[in-house]
C-alpha angles and dihedrals in degrees: 000000000000126000121206122196119189128199140165104067124131147114119316135169121246110280092027132119139236134179120214122201129200118192117197125204138168123042096359098151095093093050110117103171137021129189152151128257128181136204124198122196111285093006136101121258110265137192114254101176142329139192131201126223086260093056099255109149136203123193132191112245091240092063103034111127092017106057130050128193121204140161138218108203092189087065098031086234135137121201134203113200109198120194133173090024119193133189091263088067091065108120146106107280118213128196115223133192127185140181126221086257087061095247102155133203129191135200123225094258134246126230120239116189122184111194141132 
């Protein structure tokens, strides 16, 4: 089993920044990829960004140039740096981890609200 604990969400004004953290614990050795998804009210959950154990990243078009995903393997933590936030980024952000065998784990989610 793998446990994922997210932190860093909150309320920010348009144009502001937030950094989300996702700390993984447990049997993390089989984890191949970690990422962030988000779900806004009335919408489907969507991929925001992910990063493989080798550091290869994938970003949704809507966040390219504004968000950055990174990882610190010494802390078993993945980060999502979010800049130039706008109200359309408002959502619950979920951390995700998956093995090559497609076993998937989810965090509890953290709310990000962009509003003036």
